[in-house]
Residue, then its C-alpha position, 0 to 999 in steps of 0.5 A: m517499505a509498506v506503504v498503505v495507499q487509498i486510489l480515488a474510485a476513478d483511477d481504480a482500473k488503472a491503478w488494479s492493472l498497473l499493481q498486478r504487474h509491479s507489486p506484491g503488494m495486497a488489496l484490502p477493501d475500499r480501493t486500499y492497498v499495501v504497496d511498496d515504493d517502488a509500486i508508488k513510483a509506478l502508480r504516480e508516474a501513470g497519473v494515478r490519483f491516491t491518498e498515503v494513508s500509512r508507511g511503515t518499516g516493520r510489523p505492528r506493534v502491540q503497546g508494551a510488547l517487543a517485536g516478534e514477541r508473543v502476546 
């Protein structure tokens, strides 16, 4: 499951190092990362402070469109 988290500034270097080893995620601006549940567990075990911004199981949908439908 994809989880969007924002890392506290003081923990960003620690989180970046850990995420490079543990997650095939994505880095976004403002210390925001898209990671999987295993990475969330690793961040918690390492004591990295973060806020969960969003949690989703699939691709974003356009209102009125079915998943996978061209819009």
